[in-house]
CHARMM-style PDB file with segment names, atoms N, HN, CA, C and O in Angstrom:
ATOM      1  N   ILE     1     -17.475  -8.436  11.247  1.00  0.00      PROA
ATOM      2  CA  ILE     1     -17.320  -6.984  11.252  1.00  0.00      PROA
ATOM      3  C   ILE     1     -16.606  -6.538   9.983  1.00  0.00      PROA
ATOM      4  O   ILE     1     -16.956  -5.511   9.401  1.00  0.00      PROA
ATOM      5  N   VAL     2     -15.605  -7.308   9.550  1.00  0.00      PROA
ATOM      6  HN  VAL     2     -15.321  -8.142  10.022  1.00  0.00      PROA
ATOM      7  CA  VAL     2     -14.872  -6.947   8.330  1.00  0.00      PROA
ATOM      8  C   VAL     2     -15.827  -6.908   7.143  1.00  0.00      PROA
ATOM      9  O   VAL     2     -15.798  -5.963   6.355  1.00  0.00      PROA
ATOM     10  N   GLU     3     -16.672  -7.928   7.011  1.00  0.00      PROA
ATOM     11  HN  GLU     3     -16.695  -8.696   7.651  1.00  0.00      PROA
ATOM     12  CA  GLU     3     -17.645  -7.951   5.918  1.00  0.00      PROA
ATOM     13  C   GLU     3     -18.689  -6.850   6.089  1.00  0.00      PROA
ATOM     14  O   GLU     3     -19.057  -6.182   5.123  1.00  0.00      PROA
ATOM     15  N   GLU     4     -19.160  -6.666   7.307  1.00  0.00      PROA
ATOM     16  HN  GLU     4     -18.861  -7.209   8.092  1.00  0.00      PROA
ATOM     17  CA  GLU     4     -20.173  -5.649   7.611  1.00  0.00      PROA
ATOM     18  C   GLU     4     -19.700  -4.249   7.220  1.00  0.00      PROA
ATOM     19  O   GLU     4     -20.492  -3.442   6.732  1.00  0.00      PROA
ATOM     20  N   LYS     5     -18.428  -3.961   7.428  1.00  0.00      PROA
ATOM     21  HN  LYS     5     -17.786  -4.616   7.824  1.00  0.00      PROA
ATOM     22  CA  LYS     5     -17.861  -2.645   7.120  1.00  0.00      PROA
ATOM     23  C   LYS     5     -17.365  -2.542   5.684  1.00  0.00      PROA
ATOM     24  O   LYS     5     -16.868  -1.492   5.276  1.00  0.00      PROA
ATOM     25  N   GLY     6     -17.495  -3.640   4.898  1.00  0.00      PROA
ATOM     26  HN  GLY     6     -17.898  -4.493   5.229  1.00  0.00      PROA
ATOM     27  CA  GLY     6     -17.065  -3.624   3.509  1.00  0.00      PROA
ATOM     28  C   GLY     6     -15.557  -3.617   3.333  1.00  0.00      PROA
ATOM     29  O   GLY     6     -15.050  -3.062   2.358  1.00  0.00      PROA
ATOM     30  N   LEU     7     -14.834  -4.228   4.267  1.00  0.00      PROA
ATOM     31  HN  LEU     7     -15.246  -4.679   5.059  1.00  0.00      PROA
ATOM     32  CA  LEU     7     -13.369  -4.214   4.238  1.00  0.00      PROA
ATOM     33  C   LEU     7     -12.752  -5.551   3.838  1.00  0.00      PROA
ATOM     34  O   LEU     7     -11.544  -5.743   3.980  1.00  0.00      PROA
ATOM     35  N   SER     8     -13.567  -6.472   3.342  1.00  0.00      PROA
ATOM     36  HN  SER     8     -14.548  -6.317   3.226  1.00  0.00      PROA
ATOM     37  CA  SER     8     -13.075  -7.819   3.039  1.00  0.00      PROA
ATOM     38  C   SER     8     -11.884  -7.829   2.087  1.00  0.00      PROA
ATOM     39  O   SER     8     -10.991  -8.665   2.220  1.00  0.00      PROA
ATOM     40  N   ASP     9     -11.868  -6.914   1.136  1.00  0.00      PROA
ATOM     41  HN  ASP     9     -12.594  -6.235   1.028  1.00  0.00      PROA
ATOM     42  CA  ASP     9     -10.769  -6.865   0.170  1.00  0.00      PROA
ATOM     43  C   ASP     9      -9.618  -5.985   0.637  1.00  0.00      PROA
ATOM     44  O   ASP     9      -8.528  -6.039   0.066  1.00  0.00      PROA
ATOM     45  N   ALA    10      -9.844  -5.179   1.665  1.00  0.00      PROA
ATOM     46  HN  ALA    10     -10.729  -5.136   2.129  1.00  0.00      PROA
ATOM     47  CA  ALA    10      -8.844  -4.206   2.096  1.00  0.00      PROA
ATOM     48  C   ALA    10      -8.001  -4.655   3.280  1.00  0.00      PROA
ATOM     49  O   ALA    10      -6.926  -4.106   3.521  1.00  0.00      PROA
ATOM     50  N   ILE    11      -8.481  -5.651   4.021  1.00  0.00      PROA
ATOM     51  HN  ILE    11      -9.355  -6.097   3.826  1.00  0.00      PROA
ATOM     52  CA  ILE    11      -7.787  -6.030   5.249  1.00  0.00      PROA
ATOM     53  C   ILE    11      -7.849  -7.540   5.426  1.00  0.00      PROA
ATOM     54  O   ILE    11      -8.845  -8.176   5.083  1.00  0.00      PROA
ATOM     55  N   SER    12      -6.789  -8.099   5.958  1.00  0.00      PROA
ATOM     56  HN  SER    12      -5.980  -7.582   6.237  1.00  0.00      PROA
ATOM     57  CA  SER    12      -6.721  -9.534   6.229  1.00  0.00      PROA
ATOM     58  C   SER    12      -6.803  -9.750   7.734  1.00  0.00      PROA
ATOM     59  O   SER    12      -5.989  -9.221   8.490  1.00  0.00      PROA
ATOM     60  N   VAL    13      -7.796 -10.537   8.167  1.00  0.00      PROA
ATOM     61  HN  VAL    13      -8.457 -10.967   7.553  1.00  0.00      PROA
ATOM     62  CA  VAL    13      -7.988 -10.810   9.590  1.00  0.00      PROA
ATOM     63  C   VAL    13      -8.143 -12.305   9.781  1.00  0.00      PROA
ATOM     64  O   VAL    13      -8.854 -12.966   9.025  1.00  0.00      PROA
ATOM     65  N   GLU    14      -7.473 -12.838  10.798  1.00  0.00      PROA
ATOM     66  HN  GLU    14      -6.895 -12.301  11.412  1.00  0.00      PROA
ATOM     67  CA  GLU    14      -7.639 -14.250  11.131  1.00  0.00      PROA
ATOM     68  C   GLU    14      -7.471 -14.433  12.628  1.00  0.00      PROA
ATOM     69  O   GLU    14      -6.719 -13.708  13.280  1.00  0.00      PROA
ATOM     70  N   GLY    15      -8.175 -15.406  13.156  1.00  0.00      PROA
ATOM     71  HN  GLY    15      -8.785 -15.995  12.627  1.00  0.00      PROA
ATOM     72  CA  GLY    15      -7.992 -15.766  14.558  1.00  0.00      PROA
ATOM     73  C   GLY    15      -6.737 -16.600  14.674  1.00  0.00      PROA
ATOM     74  O   GLY    15      -6.294 -17.184  13.685  1.00  0.00      PROA
ATOM     75  N   CYS    16      -6.163 -16.671  15.841  1.00  0.00      PROA
ATOM     76  HN  CYS    16      -6.524 -16.197  16.644  1.00  0.00      PROA
ATOM     77  CA  CYS    16      -5.001 -17.530  16.025  1.00  0.00      PROA
ATOM     78  C   CYS    16      -5.105 -18.231  17.368  1.00  0.00      PROA
ATOM     79  O   CYS    16      -5.614 -17.677  18.342  1.00  0.00      PROA
ATOM     80  N   ASP    17      -4.615 -19.451  17.398  1.00  0.00      PROA
ATOM     81  HN  ASP    17      -4.201 -19.901  16.607  1.00  0.00      PROA
ATOM     82  CA  ASP    17      -4.646 -20.249  18.613  1.00  0.00      PROA
ATOM     83  C   ASP    17      -3.659 -19.715  19.633  1.00  0.00      PROA
ATOM     84  O   ASP    17      -2.604 -19.181  19.290  1.00  0.00      PROA
ATOM     85  N   CYS    18      -4.024 -19.869  20.881  1.00  0.00      PROA
ATOM     86  HN  CYS    18      -4.881 -20.303  21.159  1.00  0.00      PROA
ATOM     87  CA  CYS    18      -3.140 -19.469  21.972  1.00  0.00      PROA
ATOM     88  C   CYS    18      -1.877 -20.320  21.937  1.00  0.00      PROA
ATOM     89  O   CYS    18      -1.942 -21.528  21.710  1.00  0.00      PROA
ATOM     90  N   GLN    19      -0.747 -19.696  22.159  1.00  0.00      PROA
ATOM     91  HN  GLN    19      -0.695 -18.714  22.344  1.00  0.00      PROA
ATOM     92  CA  GLN    19       0.531 -20.402  22.152  1.00  0.00      PROA
ATOM     93  C   GLN    19       1.008 -20.733  23.561  1.00  0.00      PROA
ATOM     94  O   GLN    19       2.103 -21.269  23.733  1.00  0.00      PROA
ATOM     95  N   GLY    20       0.211 -20.425  24.556  1.00  0.00      PROA
ATOM     96  HN  GLY    20      -0.678 -19.990  24.417  1.00  0.00      PROA
ATOM     97  CA  GLY    20       0.582 -20.700  25.941  1.00  0.00      PROA
ATOM     98  C   GLY    20      -0.438 -20.114  26.883  1.00  0.00      PROA
ATOM     99  O   GLY    20      -1.508 -19.678  26.458  1.00  0.00      PROA
ATOM    100  N   GLU    21      -0.121 -20.101  28.130  1.00  0.00      PROA
ATOM    101  HN  GLU    21       0.748 -20.455  28.475  1.00  0.00      PROA
ATOM    102  CA  GLU    21      -1.043 -19.597  29.139  1.00  0.00      PROA
ATOM    103  C   GLU    21      -0.621 -18.214  29.624  1.00  0.00      PROA
ATOM    104  O   GLU    21      -0.583 -17.969  30.829  1.00  0.00      PROA
ATOM    105  N   CYS    22      -0.310 -17.324  28.717  1.00  0.00      PROA
ATOM    106  HN  CYS    22      -0.341 -17.523  27.737  1.00  0.00      PROA
ATOM    107  CA  CYS    22       0.183 -15.996  29.086  1.00  0.00      PROA
ATOM    108  C   CYS    22      -0.914 -15.080  29.611  1.00  0.00      PROA
ATOM    109  O   CYS    22      -0.633 -14.123  30.333  1.00  0.00      PROA
ATOM    110  N   GLY    23      -2.169 -15.369  29.251  1.00  0.00      PROA
ATOM    111  HN  GLY    23      -2.398 -16.146  28.664  1.00  0.00      PROA
ATOM    112  CA  GLY    23      -3.269 -14.542  29.699  1.00  0.00      PROA
ATOM    113  C   GLY    23      -3.553 -13.332  28.833  1.00  0.00      PROA
ATOM    114  O   GLY    23      -4.342 -12.472  29.224  1.00  0.00      PROA
ATOM    115  N   TYR    24      -2.924 -13.241  27.655  1.00  0.00      PROA
ATOM    116  HN  TYR    24      -2.283 -13.940  27.337  1.00  0.00      PROA
ATOM    117  CA  TYR    24      -3.118 -12.082  26.784  1.00  0.00      PROA
ATOM    118  C   TYR    24      -4.185 -12.291  25.715  1.00  0.00      PROA
ATOM    119  O   TYR    24      -4.470 -11.365  24.954  1.00  0.00      PROA
ATOM    120  N   GLY    25      -4.778 -13.471  25.634  1.00  0.00      PROA
ATOM    121  HN  GLY    25      -4.547 -14.222  26.252  1.00  0.00      PROA
ATOM    122  CA  GLY    25      -5.756 -13.775  24.591  1.00  0.00      PROA
ATOM    123  C   GLY    25      -7.129 -13.255  24.942  1.00  0.00      PROA
ATOM    124  O   GLY    25      -7.311 -12.695  26.023  1.00  0.00      PROA
ATOM    125  N   PRO    26      -8.092 -13.419  24.073  1.00  0.00      PROA
ATOM    126  CA  PRO    26      -7.950 -14.005  22.739  1.00  0.00      PROA
ATOM    127  C   PRO    26      -7.199 -13.070  21.787  1.00  0.00      PROA
ATOM    128  O   PRO    26      -7.162 -11.853  21.968  1.00  0.00      PROA
ATOM    129  N   ASN    27      -6.615 -13.681  20.785  1.00  0.00      PROA
ATOM    130  HN  ASN    27      -6.646 -14.670  20.638  1.00  0.00      PROA
ATOM    131  CA  ASN    27      -5.752 -12.962  19.855  1.00  0.00      PROA
ATOM    132  C   ASN    27      -6.311 -13.022  18.440  1.00  0.00      PROA
ATOM    133  O   ASN    27      -7.002 -13.976  18.084  1.00  0.00      PROA
ATOM    134  N   VAL    28      -6.016 -12.020  17.643  1.00  0.00      PROA
ATOM    135  HN  VAL    28      -5.454 -11.246  17.932  1.00  0.00      PROA
ATOM    136  CA  VAL    28      -6.295 -12.030  16.214  1.00  0.00      PROA
ATOM    137  C   VAL    28      -5.056 -11.515  15.492  1.00  0.00      PROA
ATOM    138  O   VAL    28      -4.229 -10.811  16.071  1.00  0.00      PROA
ATOM    139  N   VAL    29      -4.946 -11.878  14.228  1.00  0.00      PROA
ATOM    140  HN  VAL    29      -5.618 -12.450  13.758  1.00  0.00      PROA
ATOM    141  CA  VAL    29      -3.872 -11.370  13.382  1.00  0.00      PROA
ATOM    142  C   VAL    29      -4.523 -10.461  12.347  1.00  0.00      PROA
ATOM    143  O   VAL    29      -5.383 -10.897  11.581  1.00  0.00      PROA
ATOM    144  N   VAL    30      -4.114  -9.200  12.327  1.00  0.00      PROA
ATOM    145  HN  VAL    30      -3.416  -8.845  12.949  1.00  0.00      PROA
ATOM    146  CA  VAL    30      -4.641  -8.212  11.385  1.00  0.00      PROA
ATOM    147  C   VAL    30      -3.495  -7.771  10.496  1.00  0.00      PROA
ATOM    148  O   VAL    30      -2.521  -7.181  10.964  1.00  0.00      PROA
ATOM    149  N   ASP    31      -3.620  -8.062   9.203  1.00  0.00      PROA
ATOM    150  HN  ASP    31      -4.411  -8.541   8.823  1.00  0.00      PROA
ATOM    151  CA  ASP    31      -2.576  -7.731   8.228  1.00  0.00      PROA
ATOM    152  C   ASP    31      -1.195  -8.182   8.695  1.00  0.00      PROA
ATOM    153  O   ASP    31      -0.215  -7.451   8.559  1.00  0.00      PROA
ATOM    154  N   GLY    32      -1.127  -9.387   9.242  1.00  0.00      PROA
ATOM    155  HN  GLY    32      -1.924  -9.981   9.353  1.00  0.00      PROA
ATOM    156  CA  GLY    32       0.138  -9.976   9.659  1.00  0.00      PROA
ATOM    157  C   GLY    32       0.624  -9.564  11.032  1.00  0.00      PROA
ATOM    158  O   GLY    32       1.670 -10.041  11.473  1.00  0.00      PROA
ATOM    159  N   LYS    33      -0.095  -8.696  11.723  1.00  0.00      PROA
ATOM    160  HN  LYS    33      -0.945  -8.308  11.365  1.00  0.00      PROA
ATOM    161  CA  LYS    33       0.320  -8.228  13.045  1.00  0.00      PROA
ATOM    162  C   LYS    33      -0.556  -8.875  14.114  1.00  0.00      PROA
ATOM    163  O   LYS    33      -1.783  -8.797  14.045  1.00  0.00      PROA
ATOM    164  N   LEU    34       0.070  -9.513  15.101  1.00  0.00      PROA
ATOM    165  HN  LEU    34       1.067  -9.576  15.157  1.00  0.00      PROA
ATOM    166  CA  LEU    34      -0.642 -10.149  16.202  1.00  0.00      PROA
ATOM    167  C   LEU    34      -1.161  -9.091  17.166  1.00  0.00      PROA
ATOM    168  O   LEU    34      -0.409  -8.232  17.626  1.00  0.00      PROA
ATOM    169  N   ILE    35      -2.441  -9.164  17.461  1.00  0.00      PROA
ATOM    170  HN  ILE    35      -3.051  -9.862  17.087  1.00  0.00      PROA
ATOM    171  CA  ILE    35      -3.053  -8.242  18.417  1.00  0.00      PROA
ATOM    172  C   ILE    35      -3.650  -9.074  19.539  1.00  0.00      PROA
ATOM    173  O   ILE    35      -4.482  -9.949  19.302  1.00  0.00      PROA
ATOM    174  N   ASN    36      -3.219  -8.795  20.762  1.00  0.00      PROA
ATOM    175  HN  ASN    36      -2.542  -8.084  20.955  1.00  0.00      PROA
ATOM    176  CA  ASN    36      -3.641  -9.542  21.941  1.00  0.00      PROA
ATOM    177  C   ASN    36      -4.871  -8.922  22.589  1.00  0.00      PROA
ATOM    178  O   ASN    36      -5.199  -7.755  22.374  1.00  0.00      PROA
ATOM    179  N   ASN    37      -5.535  -9.744  23.389  1.00  0.00      PROA
ATOM    180  HN  ASN    37      -5.268 -10.692  23.564  1.00  0.00      PROA
ATOM    181  CA  ASN    37      -6.631  -9.307  24.256  1.00  0.00      PROA
ATOM    182  C   ASN    37      -7.770  -8.656  23.480  1.00  0.00      PROA
ATOM    183  O   ASN    37      -8.244  -7.581  23.847  1.00  0.00      PROA
ATOM    184  N   VAL    38      -8.206  -9.311  22.408  1.00  0.00      PROA
ATOM    185  HN  VAL    38      -7.821 -10.184  22.110  1.00  0.00      PROA
ATOM    186  CA  VAL    38      -9.319  -8.821  21.604  1.00  0.00      PROA
ATOM    187  C   VAL    38     -10.581  -9.524  22.096  1.00  0.00      PROA
ATOM    188  O   VAL    38     -10.819 -10.692  21.787  1.00  0.00      PROA
ATOM    189  N   ARG    39     -11.380  -8.798  22.860  1.00  0.00      PROA
ATOM    190  HN  ARG    39     -11.187  -7.849  23.111  1.00  0.00      PROA
ATOM    191  CA  ARG    39     -12.584  -9.377  23.463  1.00  0.00      PROA
ATOM    192  C   ARG    39     -13.831  -8.636  22.990  1.00  0.00      PROA
ATOM    193  O   ARG    39     -13.938  -7.419  23.139  1.00  0.00      PROA
ATOM    194  N   GLY    40     -14.761  -9.380  22.425  1.00  0.00      PROA
ATOM    195  HN  GLY    40     -14.674 -10.369  22.304  1.00  0.00      PROA
ATOM    196  CA  GLY    40     -16.040  -8.817  22.016  1.00  0.00      PROA
ATOM    197  C   GLY    40     -15.953  -7.913  20.804  1.00  0.00      PROA
ATOM    198  O   GLY    40     -14.884  -7.683  20.240  1.00  0.00      PROA
ATOM    199  N   ARG    41     -17.113  -7.410  20.426  1.00  0.00      PROA
ATOM    200  HN  ARG    41     -17.982  -7.596  20.885  1.00  0.00      PROA
ATOM    201  CA  ARG    41     -17.224  -6.551  19.246  1.00  0.00      PROA
ATOM    202  C   ARG    41     -16.370  -5.292  19.370  1.00  0.00      PROA
ATOM    203  O   ARG    41     -15.693  -4.902  18.418  1.00  0.00      PROA
ATOM    204  N   GLU    42     -16.400  -4.658  20.536  1.00  0.00      PROA
ATOM    205  HN  GLU    42     -16.950  -4.975  21.309  1.00  0.00      PROA
ATOM    206  CA  GLU    42     -15.615  -3.438  20.736  1.00  0.00      PROA
ATOM    207  C   GLU    42     -14.119  -3.706  20.585  1.00  0.00      PROA
ATOM    208  O   GLU    42     -13.393  -2.881  20.030  1.00  0.00      PROA
ATOM    209  N   GLY    43     -13.657  -4.851  21.075  1.00  0.00      PROA
ATOM    210  HN  GLY    43     -14.246  -5.521  21.526  1.00  0.00      PROA
ATOM    211  CA  GLY    43     -12.253  -5.211  20.941  1.00  0.00      PROA
ATOM    212  C   GLY    43     -11.848  -5.418  19.496  1.00  0.00      PROA
ATOM    213  O   GLY    43     -10.758  -5.025  19.081  1.00  0.00      PROA
ATOM    214  N   VAL    44     -12.743  -6.043  18.726  1.00  0.00      PROA
ATOM    215  HN  VAL    44     -13.629  -6.362  19.063  1.00  0.00      PROA
ATOM    216  CA  VAL    44     -12.465  -6.254  17.304  1.00  0.00      PROA
ATOM    217  C   VAL    44     -12.422  -4.913  16.576  1.00  0.00      PROA
ATOM    218  O   VAL    44     -11.525  -4.675  15.767  1.00  0.00      PROA
ATOM    219  N   LEU    45     -13.377  -4.043  16.856  1.00  0.00      PROA
ATOM    220  HN  LEU    45     -14.106  -4.236  17.513  1.00  0.00      PROA
ATOM    221  CA  LEU    45     -13.375  -2.716  16.226  1.00  0.00      PROA
ATOM    222  C   LEU    45     -12.097  -1.955  16.550  1.00  0.00      PROA
ATOM    223  O   LEU    45     -11.519  -1.304  15.680  1.00  0.00      PROA
ATOM    224  N   GLN    46     -11.661  -2.036  17.794  1.00  0.00      PROA
ATOM    225  HN  GLN    46     -12.131  -2.564  18.501  1.00  0.00      PROA
ATOM    226  CA  GLN    46     -10.428  -1.354  18.199  1.00  0.00      PROA
ATOM    227  C   GLN    46      -9.217  -1.962  17.494  1.00  0.00      PROA
ATOM    228  O   GLN    46      -8.343  -1.230  17.030  1.00  0.00      PROA
ATOM    229  N   ALA    47      -9.156  -3.288  17.409  1.00  0.00      PROA
ATOM    230  HN  ALA    47      -9.867  -3.883  17.786  1.00  0.00      PROA
ATOM    231  CA  ALA    47      -8.036  -3.959  16.744  1.00  0.00      PROA
ATOM    232  C   ALA    47      -7.957  -3.576  15.267  1.00  0.00      PROA
ATOM    233  O   ALA    47      -6.871  -3.496  14.694  1.00  0.00      PROA
ATOM    234  N   LEU    48      -9.112  -3.343  14.664  1.00  0.00      PROA
ATOM    235  HN  LEU    48      -9.995  -3.407  15.129  1.00  0.00      PROA
ATOM    236  CA  LEU    48      -9.156  -2.957  13.253  1.00  0.00      PROA
ATOM    237  C   LEU    48      -8.953  -1.457  13.050  1.00  0.00      PROA
ATOM    238  O   LEU    48      -8.875  -0.990  11.914  1.00  0.00      PROA
ATOM    239  N   GLY    49      -8.867  -0.709  14.137  1.00  0.00      PROA
ATOM    240  HN  GLY    49      -8.930  -1.089  15.060  1.00  0.00      PROA
ATOM    241  CA  GLY    49      -8.707   0.738  14.040  1.00  0.00      PROA
ATOM    242  C   GLY    49      -9.986   1.450  13.650  1.00  0.00      PROA
ATOM    243  O   GLY    49      -9.944   2.530  13.060  1.00  0.00      PROA
ATOM    244  N   LEU    50     -11.131   0.850  13.978  1.00  0.00      PROA
ATOM    245  HN  LEU    50     -11.165  -0.027  14.457  1.00  0.00      PROA
ATOM    246  CA  LEU    50     -12.420   1.418  13.600  1.00  0.00      PROA
ATOM    247  C   LEU    50     -13.188   1.962  14.790  1.00  0.00      PROA
ATOM    248  O   LEU    50     -14.388   2.217  14.689  1.00  0.00      PROA
ATOM    249  N   ASP    51     -12.516   2.139  15.908  1.00  0.00      PROA
ATOM    250  HN  ASP    51     -11.542   1.932  15.991  1.00  0.00      PROA
ATOM    251  CA  ASP    51     -13.217   2.597  17.120  1.00  0.00      PROA
ATOM    252  C   ASP    51     -13.429   4.085  17.140  1.00  0.00      PROA
ATOM    253  OT1 ASP    51     -14.002   4.614  18.093  1.00  0.00      PROA
TER     254      ASP     51
END
């Protein structure tokens, strides 16, 4: 989605491994901020603030 929207140079996104069984995953890190419960395309768009 980052590449599709042309944001590769503007935003840093990475997946991160679960640190326990809290139930808040899957998680991504966007510009250094951990975002929990990112599920599917809509979740990624929301995490990136593109919804």
